[in-house]
VOMAR-174611 format. One record per residue (C-alpha): residue number from 1; residue in one letter; x, y, z. Coordinates in steps of 0.25 Angstrom, whole numbers, plus 5000, padded with zeros to 4 digits. Example, Ala and Ser with C-alpha at 12.3 -4.5 7.8 and 13.67 -1.06 7.14 Angstrom:
BEGIN
+-----+--------+------+-------+------+
! num ! residu ! east ! north !   up !
+-----+--------+------+-------+------+
!   1 !      a ! 5049 !  4982 ! 5031 !
!   2 !      s ! 5055 !  4996 ! 5029 !
+-----+--------+------+-------+------+
// end
This chain:
BEGIN
+-----+--------+------+-------+------+
! num ! residu ! east ! north !   up !
+-----+--------+------+-------+------+
!   1 !      m ! 5580 !  5485 ! 4571 !
!   2 !      r ! 5574 !  5471 ! 4566 !
!   3 !      l ! 5581 !  5458 ! 4566 !
!   4 !      f ! 5581 !  5455 ! 4550 !
!   5 !      k ! 5571 !  5462 ! 4552 !
!   6 !      t ! 5586 !  5554 ! 4454 !
!   7 !      n ! 5590 !  5566 ! 4458 !
!   8 !      n ! 5593 !  5563 ! 4473 !
!   9 !      v ! 5601 !  5550 ! 4469 !
!  10 !      k ! 5610 !  5557 ! 4460 !
!  11 !      n ! 5614 !  5567 ! 4470 !
!  12 !      y ! 5617 !  5556 ! 4480 !
!  13 !      w ! 5625 !  5548 ! 4470 !
!  14 !      s ! 5634 !  5561 ! 4469 !
!  15 !      v ! 5636 !  5560 ! 4484 !
!  16 !      l ! 5640 !  5545 ! 4483 !
!  17 !      l ! 5651 !  5548 ! 4472 !
!  18 !      v ! 5657 !  5558 ! 4482 !
!  19 !      f ! 5663 !  5545 ! 4488 !
!  20 !      f ! 5662 !  5535 ! 4479 !
!  21 !      s ! 5672 !  5533 ! 4468 !
!  22 !      f ! 5669 !  5529 ! 4453 !
!  23 !      s ! 5677 !  5522 ! 4444 !
!  24 !      a ! 5674 !  5522 ! 4429 !
!  25 !      a ! 5684 !  5511 ! 4425 !
!  26 !      a ! 5680 !  5502 ! 4413 !
!  27 !      q ! 5682 !  5489 ! 4419 !
!  28 !      w ! 5671 !  5486 ! 4429 !
!  29 !      g ! 5671 !  5473 ! 4438 !
!  30 !      c ! 5674 !  5467 ! 4452 !
!  31 !      t ! 5687 !  5474 ! 4456 !
!  32 !      d ! 5690 !  5467 ! 4469 !
!  33 !      p ! 5701 !  5457 ! 4468 !
!  34 !      f ! 5695 !  5450 ! 4481 !
!  35 !      a ! 5681 !  5448 ! 4474 !
!  36 !      a ! 5677 !  5435 ! 4468 !
!  37 !      n ! 5674 !  5441 ! 4454 !
!  38 !      f ! 5686 !  5451 ! 4454 !
!  39 !      d ! 5688 !  5456 ! 4440 !
!  40 !      p ! 5704 !  5460 ! 4438 !
!  41 !      t ! 5700 !  5468 ! 4425 !
!  42 !      a ! 5689 !  5477 ! 4433 !
!  43 !      q ! 5693 !  5491 ! 4435 !
!  44 !      s ! 5682 !  5496 ! 4442 !
!  45 !      n ! 5672 !  5489 ! 4452 !
!  46 !      d ! 5659 !  5486 ! 4447 !
!  47 !      g ! 5653 !  5480 ! 4460 !
!  48 !      s ! 5652 !  5466 ! 4455 !
!  49 !      c ! 5662 !  5460 ! 4465 !
!  50 !      l ! 5659 !  5447 ! 4472 !
!  51 !      y ! 5665 !  5441 ! 4484 !
!  52 !      d ! 5665 !  5427 ! 4491 !
!  53 !      s ! 5657 !  5426 ! 4504 !
!  54 !      t ! 5665 !  5432 ! 4515 !
!  55 !      t ! 5662 !  5432 ! 4531 !
!  56 !      i ! 5670 !  5440 ! 4541 !
!  57 !      t ! 5668 !  5438 ! 4556 !
!  58 !      l ! 5665 !  5450 ! 4565 !
!  59 !      s ! 5673 !  5451 ! 4577 !
!  60 !      e ! 5665 !  5452 ! 4589 !
!  61 !      l ! 5669 !  5465 ! 4598 !
!  62 !      a ! 5658 !  5467 ! 4609 !
!  63 !      l ! 5644 !  5462 ! 4614 !
!  64 !      l ! 5636 !  5476 ! 4614 !
!  65 !      p ! 5627 !  5480 ! 4626 !
!  66 !      s ! 5613 !  5477 ! 4626 !
!  67 !      q ! 5611 !  5492 ! 4624 !
!  68 !      l ! 5616 !  5490 ! 4611 !
!  69 !      a ! 5607 !  5478 ! 4607 !
!  70 !      e ! 5600 !  5485 ! 4596 !
!  71 !      n ! 5614 !  5493 ! 4591 !
!  72 !      s ! 5613 !  5496 ! 4576 !
!  73 !      g ! 5622 !  5508 ! 4570 !
!  74 !      l ! 5637 !  5508 ! 4572 !
!  75 !      f ! 5648 !  5519 ! 4570 !
!  76 !      i ! 5662 !  5524 ! 4575 !
!  77 !      h ! 5665 !  5538 ! 4579 !
!  78 !      n ! 5677 !  5541 ! 4586 !
!  79 !      d ! 5682 !  5527 ! 4587 !
!  80 !      t ! 5669 !  5524 ! 4596 !
!  81 !      l ! 5658 !  5515 ! 4590 !
!  82 !      w ! 5644 !  5520 ! 4590 !
!  83 !      t ! 5630 !  5513 ! 4589 !
!  84 !      h ! 5615 !  5513 ! 4593 !
!  85 !      n ! 5604 !  5504 ! 4594 !
!  86 !      d ! 5592 !  5503 ! 4583 !
!  87 !      s ! 5577 !  5504 ! 4582 !
!  88 !      g ! 5571 !  5509 ! 4597 !
!  89 !      g ! 5584 !  5511 ! 4603 !
!  90 !      q ! 5588 !  5524 ! 4610 !
!  91 !      p ! 5594 !  5535 ! 4601 !
!  92 !      i ! 5608 !  5533 ! 4607 !
!  93 !      l ! 5622 !  5531 ! 4600 !
!  94 !      y ! 5631 !  5522 ! 4609 !
!  95 !      a ! 5646 !  5523 ! 4608 !
!  96 !      i ! 5652 !  5508 ! 4611 !
!  97 !      d ! 5666 !  5502 ! 4611 !
!  98 !      t ! 5671 !  5489 ! 4605 !
!  99 !      l ! 5668 !  5482 ! 4618 !
! 100 !      g ! 5653 !  5485 ! 4616 !
! 101 !      q ! 5652 !  5495 ! 4627 !
! 102 !      i ! 5644 !  5507 ! 4626 !
! 103 !      l ! 5652 !  5519 ! 4628 !
! 104 !      r ! 5642 !  5530 ! 4626 !
! 105 !      q ! 5628 !  5533 ! 4624 !
! 106 !      v ! 5624 !  5546 ! 4615 !
! 107 !      v ! 5609 !  5549 ! 4614 !
! 108 !      v ! 5604 !  5554 ! 4601 !
! 109 !      a ! 5594 !  5565 ! 4606 !
! 110 !      n ! 5586 !  5569 ! 4595 !
! 111 !      a ! 5584 !  5555 ! 4589 !
! 112 !      s ! 5575 !  5543 ! 4589 !
! 113 !      n ! 5580 !  5528 ! 4586 !
! 114 !      i ! 5569 !  5523 ! 4578 !
! 115 !      d ! 5579 !  5513 ! 4571 !
! 116 !      w ! 5593 !  5517 ! 4571 !
! 117 !      e ! 5600 !  5508 ! 4563 !
! 118 !      a ! 5613 !  5515 ! 4560 !
! 119 !      v ! 5623 !  5526 ! 4562 !
! 120 !      t ! 5635 !  5531 ! 4554 !
! 121 !      t ! 5644 !  5543 ! 4555 !
! 122 !      a ! 5650 !  5553 ! 4544 !
! 123 !      s ! 5658 !  5566 ! 4546 !
! 124 !      s ! 5654 !  5572 ! 4559 !
! 125 !      f ! 5639 !  5566 ! 4560 !
! 126 !      g ! 5633 !  5552 ! 4565 !
! 127 !      y ! 5621 !  5548 ! 4558 !
! 128 !      i ! 5611 !  5538 ! 4565 !
! 129 !      g ! 5602 !  5529 ! 4555 !
! 130 !      d ! 5587 !  5529 ! 4561 !
! 131 !      i ! 5584 !  5521 ! 4548 !
! 132 !      g ! 5580 !  5507 ! 4553 !
! 133 !      n ! 5566 !  5504 ! 4545 !
! 134 !      n ! 5563 !  5490 ! 4547 !
! 135 !      s ! 5549 !  5490 ! 4541 !
! 136 !      g ! 5552 !  5502 ! 4531 !
! 137 !      t ! 5541 !  5511 ! 4537 !
! 138 !      r ! 5550 !  5522 ! 4542 !
! 139 !      q ! 5548 !  5535 ! 4537 !
! 140 !      n ! 5557 !  5543 ! 4548 !
! 141 !      l ! 5571 !  5537 ! 4544 !
! 142 !      r ! 5583 !  5545 ! 4548 !
! 143 !      i ! 5596 !  5547 ! 4551 !
! 144 !      y ! 5601 !  5556 ! 4563 !
! 145 !      r ! 5613 !  5564 ! 4562 !
! 146 !      f ! 5623 !  5568 ! 4573 !
! 147 !      s ! 5636 !  5575 ! 4575 !
! 148 !      l ! 5647 !  5565 ! 4579 !
! 149 !      t ! 5653 !  5575 ! 4589 !
! 150 !      d ! 5640 !  5574 ! 4596 !
! 151 !      l ! 5644 !  5559 ! 4600 !
! 152 !      l ! 5652 !  5566 ! 4611 !
! 153 !      a ! 5640 !  5569 ! 4619 !
! 154 !      d ! 5629 !  5561 ! 4624 !
! 155 !      t ! 5618 !  5566 ! 4616 !
! 156 !      v ! 5618 !  5569 ! 4600 !
! 157 !      y ! 5607 !  5576 ! 4593 !
! 158 !      v ! 5605 !  5573 ! 4578 !
! 159 !      d ! 5599 !  5578 ! 4565 !
! 160 !      t ! 5590 !  5568 ! 4557 !
! 161 !      i ! 5591 !  5565 ! 4542 !
! 162 !      s ! 5577 !  5559 ! 4538 !
! 163 !      y ! 5576 !  5550 ! 4525 !
! 164 !      t ! 5567 !  5542 ! 4517 !
! 165 !      y ! 5571 !  5532 ! 4507 !
! 166 !      s ! 5569 !  5536 ! 4492 !
! 167 !      n ! 5563 !  5523 ! 4488 !
! 168 !      q ! 5554 !  5519 ! 4499 !
! 169 !      t ! 5539 !  5522 ! 4496 !
! 170 !      s ! 5532 !  5513 ! 4506 !
! 171 !      f ! 5532 !  5514 ! 4521 !
! 172 !      v ! 5524 !  5501 ! 4524 !
! 173 !      a ! 5530 !  5492 ! 4534 !
! 174 !      n ! 5538 !  5481 ! 4528 !
! 175 !      t ! 5547 !  5470 ! 4534 !
! 176 !      l ! 5556 !  5469 ! 4521 !
! 177 !      t ! 5557 !  5484 ! 4519 !
! 178 !      n ! 5570 !  5489 ! 4511 !
! 179 !      f ! 5570 !  5503 ! 4518 !
! 180 !      d ! 5577 !  5499 ! 4532 !
! 181 !      a ! 5591 !  5504 ! 4535 !
! 182 !      e ! 5601 !  5502 ! 4545 !
! 183 !      a ! 5614 !  5507 ! 4536 !
! 184 !      f ! 5620 !  5519 ! 4532 !
! 185 !      f ! 5631 !  5530 ! 4532 !
! 186 !      v ! 5634 !  5544 ! 4528 !
! 187 !      v ! 5645 !  5549 ! 4518 !
! 188 !      n ! 5647 !  5563 ! 4513 !
! 189 !      d ! 5633 !  5567 ! 4519 !
! 190 !      t ! 5625 !  5556 ! 4513 !
! 191 !      v ! 5619 !  5545 ! 4520 !
! 192 !      h ! 5620 !  5530 ! 4513 !
! 193 !      l ! 5610 !  5520 ! 4518 !
! 194 !      f ! 5609 !  5505 ! 4515 !
! 195 !      s ! 5594 !  5499 ! 4518 !
! 196 !      k ! 5591 !  5487 ! 4525 !
! 197 !      n ! 5581 !  5479 ! 4515 !
! 198 !      w ! 5573 !  5470 ! 4522 !
! 199 !      g ! 5566 !  5466 ! 4509 !
! 200 !      n ! 5577 !  5464 ! 4499 !
! 201 !      q ! 5591 !  5462 ! 4507 !
! 202 !      f ! 5596 !  5473 ! 4499 !
! 203 !      t ! 5602 !  5487 ! 4504 !
! 204 !      n ! 5597 !  5500 ! 4497 !
! 205 !      y ! 5607 !  5511 ! 4497 !
! 206 !      y ! 5601 !  5525 ! 4500 !
! 207 !      v ! 5609 !  5539 ! 4501 !
! 208 !      f ! 5603 !  5553 ! 4506 !
! 209 !      p ! 5610 !  5565 ! 4512 !
! 210 !      a ! 5614 !  5565 ! 4526 !
! 211 !      q ! 5607 !  5578 ! 4528 !
! 212 !      v ! 5597 !  5582 ! 4539 !
! 213 !      g ! 5584 !  5582 ! 4535 !
! 214 !      h ! 5575 !  5572 ! 4527 !
! 215 !      q ! 5583 !  5565 ! 4514 !
! 216 !      t ! 5579 !  5553 ! 4505 !
! 217 !      a ! 5587 !  5541 ! 4504 !
! 218 !      q ! 5590 !  5539 ! 4489 !
! 219 !      l ! 5592 !  5523 ! 4485 !
! 220 !      i ! 5605 !  5523 ! 4478 !
! 221 !      d ! 5608 !  5507 ! 4478 !
! 222 !      s ! 5604 !  5494 ! 4483 !
! 223 !      f ! 5612 !  5481 ! 4485 !
! 224 !      f ! 5609 !  5467 ! 4489 !
! 225 !      v ! 5615 !  5465 ! 4503 !
! 226 !      d ! 5608 !  5452 ! 4506 !
! 227 !      g ! 5603 !  5456 ! 4520 !
! 228 !      l ! 5600 !  5468 ! 4528 !
! 229 !      i ! 5609 !  5480 ! 4530 !
! 230 !      t ! 5612 !  5485 ! 4544 !
! 231 !      d ! 5622 !  5495 ! 4544 !
! 232 !      v ! 5633 !  5500 ! 4535 !
! 233 !      a ! 5648 !  5506 ! 4537 !
! 234 !      f ! 5655 !  5515 ! 4527 !
! 235 !      h ! 5670 !  5518 ! 4527 !
! 236 !      p ! 5673 !  5532 ! 4523 !
! 237 !      f ! 5687 !  5529 ! 4519 !
! 238 !      t ! 5685 !  5516 ! 4511 !
! 239 !      k ! 5671 !  5518 ! 4507 !
! 240 !      r ! 5668 !  5505 ! 4511 !
! 241 !      i ! 5654 !  5501 ! 4515 !
! 242 !      v ! 5650 !  5490 ! 4523 !
! 243 !      l ! 5635 !  5486 ! 4525 !
! 244 !      l ! 5631 !  5476 ! 4538 !
! 245 !      g ! 5619 !  5468 ! 4537 !
! 246 !      y ! 5612 !  5454 ! 4540 !
! 247 !      k ! 5605 !  5444 ! 4532 !
! 248 !      e ! 5595 !  5433 ! 4537 !
! 249 !      i ! 5602 !  5420 ! 4533 !
! 250 !      a ! 5591 !  5411 ! 4540 !
! 251 !      p ! 5578 !  5414 ! 4547 !
! 252 !      s ! 5582 !  5424 ! 4558 !
! 253 !      f ! 5598 !  5421 ! 4557 !
! 254 !      y ! 5605 !  5431 ! 4550 !
! 255 !      a ! 5620 !  5435 ! 4546 !
! 256 !      s ! 5627 !  5447 ! 4545 !
! 257 !      f ! 5636 !  5453 ! 4533 !
! 258 !      v ! 5643 !  5466 ! 4528 !
! 259 !      w ! 5643 !  5471 ! 4515 !
! 260 !      v ! 5656 !  5479 ! 4511 !
! 261 !      l ! 5655 !  5488 ! 4500 !
! 262 !      s ! 5668 !  5495 ! 4493 !
! 263 !      d ! 5673 !  5499 ! 4480 !
! 264 !      y ! 5659 !  5505 ! 4476 !
! 265 !      n ! 5657 !  5517 ! 4466 !
! 266 !      a ! 5645 !  5525 ! 4465 !
! 267 !      s ! 5636 !  5515 ! 4474 !
! 268 !      f ! 5641 !  5507 ! 4487 !
! 269 !      f ! 5637 !  5495 ! 4480 !
! 270 !      s ! 5644 !  5496 ! 4467 !
! 271 !      g ! 5656 !  5491 ! 4472 !
! 272 !      n ! 5661 !  5479 ! 4480 !
! 273 !      k ! 5650 !  5473 ! 4489 !
! 274 !      r ! 5656 !  5462 ! 4498 !
! 275 !      k ! 5647 !  5454 ! 4509 !
! 276 !      i ! 5654 !  5449 ! 4522 !
! 277 !      g ! 5646 !  5440 ! 4532 !
! 278 !      i ! 5649 !  5443 ! 4546 !
! 279 !      g ! 5641 !  5433 ! 4554 !
! 280 !      n ! 5628 !  5428 ! 4557 !
! 281 !      m ! 5619 !  5434 ! 4569 !
! 282 !      l ! 5624 !  5423 ! 4578 !
! 283 !      q ! 5638 !  5429 ! 4576 !
! 284 !      v ! 5636 !  5444 ! 4575 !
! 285 !      g ! 5621 !  5447 ! 4578 !
! 286 !      q ! 5614 !  5456 ! 4571 !
! 287 !      t ! 5624 !  5466 ! 4565 !
! 288 !      e ! 5620 !  5481 ! 4565 !
! 289 !      g ! 5630 !  5491 ! 4564 !
! 290 !      i ! 5644 !  5493 ! 4557 !
! 291 !      t ! 5654 !  5503 ! 4556 !
! 292 !      f ! 5668 !  5504 ! 4551 !
! 293 !      l ! 5680 !  5504 ! 4561 !
! 294 !      n ! 5690 !  5505 ! 4551 !
! 295 !      h ! 5692 !  5503 ! 4537 !
! 296 !      e ! 5691 !  5488 ! 4538 !
! 297 !      e ! 5684 !  5485 ! 4551 !
! 298 !      l ! 5669 !  5487 ! 4556 !
! 299 !      m ! 5662 !  5487 ! 4568 !
! 300 !      v ! 5649 !  5480 ! 4568 !
! 301 !      t ! 5638 !  5480 ! 4578 !
! 302 !      a ! 5626 !  5470 ! 4581 !
! 303 !      e ! 5613 !  5471 ! 4587 !
! 304 !      q ! 5607 !  5461 ! 4597 !
! 305 !      i ! 5598 !  5449 ! 4591 !
! 306 !      q ! 5588 !  5445 ! 4601 !
! 307 !      a ! 5579 !  5433 ! 4595 !
! 308 !      g ! 5573 !  5424 ! 4604 !
! 309 !      f ! 5583 !  5416 ! 4612 !
! 310 !      l ! 5595 !  5421 ! 4603 !
! 311 !      s ! 5602 !  5434 ! 4608 !
! 312 !      i ! 5614 !  5440 ! 4602 !
! 313 !      p ! 5619 !  5452 ! 4608 !
! 314 !      p ! 5624 !  5465 ! 4601 !
! 315 !      r ! 5639 !  5465 ! 4598 !
! 316 !      l ! 5650 !  5473 ! 4592 !
! 317 !      f ! 5658 !  5467 ! 4581 !
! 318 !      r ! 5671 !  5472 ! 4572 !
! 319 !      l ! 5671 !  5468 ! 4557 !
! 320 !      n ! 5684 !  5466 ! 4550 !
! 321 !      l ! 5684 !  5468 ! 4535 !
! 322 !      s ! 5699 !  5469 ! 4533 !
! 323 !      s ! 5700 !  5457 ! 4525 !
! 324 !      i ! 5690 !  5462 ! 4515 !
! 325 !      f ! 5695 !  5476 ! 4514 !
! 326 !      q ! 5709 !  5471 ! 4513 !
! 327 !      e ! 5704 !  5463 ! 4501 !
! 328 !      t ! 5699 !  5475 ! 4494 !
! 329 !      a ! 5711 !  5485 ! 4499 !
! 330 !      d ! 5703 !  5497 ! 4498 !
! 331 !      i ! 5712 !  5503 ! 4509 !
! 332 !      p ! 5728 !  5503 ! 4505 !
! 333 !      q ! 5731 !  5508 ! 4519 !
! 334 !      n ! 5744 !  5502 ! 4519 !
! 335 !      s ! 5748 !  5505 ! 4504 !
! 336 !      i ! 5757 !  5516 ! 4507 !
! 337 !      k ! 5768 !  5516 ! 4519 !
! 338 !      i ! 5765 !  5527 ! 4526 !
! 339 !      n ! 5764 !  5531 ! 4541 !
! 340 !      v ! 5754 !  5539 ! 4547 !
! 341 !      f ! 5756 !  5545 ! 4562 !
! 342 !      p ! 5753 !  5548 ! 4572 !
! 343 !      n ! 5742 !  5540 ! 4575 !
! 344 !      p ! 5734 !  5542 ! 4584 !
! 345 !      t ! 5737 !  5557 ! 4582 !
! 346 !      s ! 5732 !  5570 ! 4587 !
! 347 !      h ! 5735 !  5581 ! 4577 !
! 348 !      l ! 5742 !  5576 ! 4564 !
! 349 !      i ! 5744 !  5564 ! 4555 !
! 350 !      r ! 5758 !  5562 ! 4548 !
! 351 !      v ! 5761 !  5554 ! 4536 !
! 352 !      e ! 5773 !  5548 ! 4534 !
! 353 !      n ! 5780 !  5540 ! 4522 !
! 354 !      l ! 5770 !  5546 ! 4511 !
! 355 !      p ! 5776 !  5542 ! 4497 !
! 356 !      k ! 5770 !  5555 ! 4492 !
! 357 !      s ! 5760 !  5567 ! 4494 !
! 358 !      t ! 5746 !  5561 ! 4495 !
! 359 !      s ! 5732 !  5568 ! 4500 !
! 360 !      y ! 5725 !  5564 ! 4512 !
! 361 !      q ! 5712 !  5563 ! 4519 !
! 362 !      l ! 5710 !  5563 ! 4534 !
! 363 !      i ! 5696 !  5558 ! 4537 !
! 364 !      d ! 5689 !  5554 ! 4550 !
! 365 !      a ! 5682 !  5540 ! 4553 !
! 366 !      t ! 5668 !  5546 ! 4547 !
! 367 !      g ! 5674 !  5550 ! 4534 !
! 368 !      k ! 5675 !  5565 ! 4537 !
! 369 !      l ! 5687 !  5572 ! 4531 !
! 370 !      l ! 5697 !  5578 ! 4541 !
! 371 !      a ! 5708 !  5583 ! 4533 !
! 372 !      q ! 5714 !  5580 ! 4520 !
! 373 !      g ! 5726 !  5585 ! 4511 !
! 374 !      e ! 5740 !  5581 ! 4507 !
! 375 !      l ! 5751 !  5575 ! 4512 !
! 376 !      s ! 5766 !  5575 ! 4507 !
! 377 !      a ! 5776 !  5565 ! 4509 !
! 378 !      e ! 5784 !  5576 ! 4516 !
! 379 !      h ! 5773 !  5582 ! 4524 !
! 380 !      a ! 5762 !  5572 ! 4528 !
! 381 !      v ! 5756 !  5578 ! 4541 !
! 382 !      i ! 5740 !  5580 ! 4543 !
! 383 !      f ! 5736 !  5589 ! 4555 !
! 384 !      l ! 5724 !  5585 ! 4562 !
! 385 !      d ! 5711 !  5592 ! 4566 !
! 386 !      k ! 5713 !  5594 ! 4582 !
! 387 !      q ! 5699 !  5592 ! 4582 !
! 388 !      f ! 5697 !  5578 ! 4577 !
! 389 !      v ! 5700 !  5566 ! 4585 !
! 390 !      g ! 5696 !  5551 ! 4581 !
! 391 !      s ! 5700 !  5542 ! 4570 !
! 392 !      c ! 5702 !  5547 ! 4555 !
! 393 !      f ! 5709 !  5541 ! 4543 !
! 394 !      l ! 5720 !  5547 ! 4534 !
! 395 !      q ! 5717 !  5544 ! 4520 !
! 396 !      l ! 5728 !  5545 ! 4510 !
! 397 !      a ! 5726 !  5548 ! 4495 !
! 398 !      n ! 5735 !  5536 ! 4491 !
! 399 !      g ! 5725 !  5526 ! 4499 !
! 400 !      g ! 5731 !  5526 ! 4514 !
! 401 !      i ! 5722 !  5527 ! 4525 !
! 402 !      f ! 5727 !  5527 ! 4539 !
! 403 !      k ! 5718 !  5529 ! 4552 !
! 404 !      i ! 5721 !  5540 ! 4561 !
! 405 !      v ! 5717 !  5542 ! 4576 !
! 406 !      v ! 5717 !  5556 ! 4580 !
! 407 !      e ! 5717 !  5558 ! 4596 !
+-----+--------+------+-------+------+
// end
């Protein structure tokens, strides 16, 4: 990648509303007590909350090898980090540890890397975004889909989802194009894509079906991010979205940021939107990949910067947003005094000290539903599928969320 360098819409809205919540309360305003313009009389969030300038320092975990100098996307599967290189790189997925060492390489056999910019997972699939479009000329944008179980082998084979933007009419080269992209995730078989607008520093939000074949990306909304978006992370339980990006703050000098989106309704940009600075290029390099580690921490990667005598190596970071998320208190994990054991476990989960019967869902790290049902105070045992191994989350109807490791 370069340095700084009608009716269908109605159908997509119905998909979005599956996992968005809508409140019809009469009194609208800023409902976040930690916002500068908090309105104590407001009963429903209208997205007007404003926040003081905030900076959080990334924790550097490791230098990445030169083999990953152009790393871009990032995801976690079975507690292992995976990444890839962008334009011109080999069609390879790299498993890495938190020391920055390459553990494995998996070749994507029937795909080319024109400009891989993002990667994500949903349910049993992984999705690689060959979506970089720096000059706005590409007419072969695509997302490759593969089975996550194939990562156990040294080679994976993919299906292809091609797409075009519904509002792009010109494909003449333009360094200020608004049809570049490096960020997307998949939920409910729908691709949610955020553009990298060189021309106006907005991001455009598009949706289209995550189905093999050709699709049209429908423009849903836009938001002024005051920079360039390079990746996005979505948490399947909290529904929080974290957009990663950077902005030129002086000639050839830029700073990175994240936008945290939460408490939204029918549009991702309808709720709270909080910008957090995470460091300038000398501190963090060029931030390119982000993924949730848990509900309050994220992993971030930066690619190498090589400009004249300036050389900044690729690196791996951890971003802790617990101070931000504790303020909004979206996850009352300790709101009830219950015990979940054994943890780690192999075949069952016991829940102790439930005050009353409650429903539950057991969901894996990609958001796939593993089990659901009712737990009673007298009999609170969940038997696990013997085929499942990895991390999952037990979500109780009363708001408790507990991470479980299944061995």
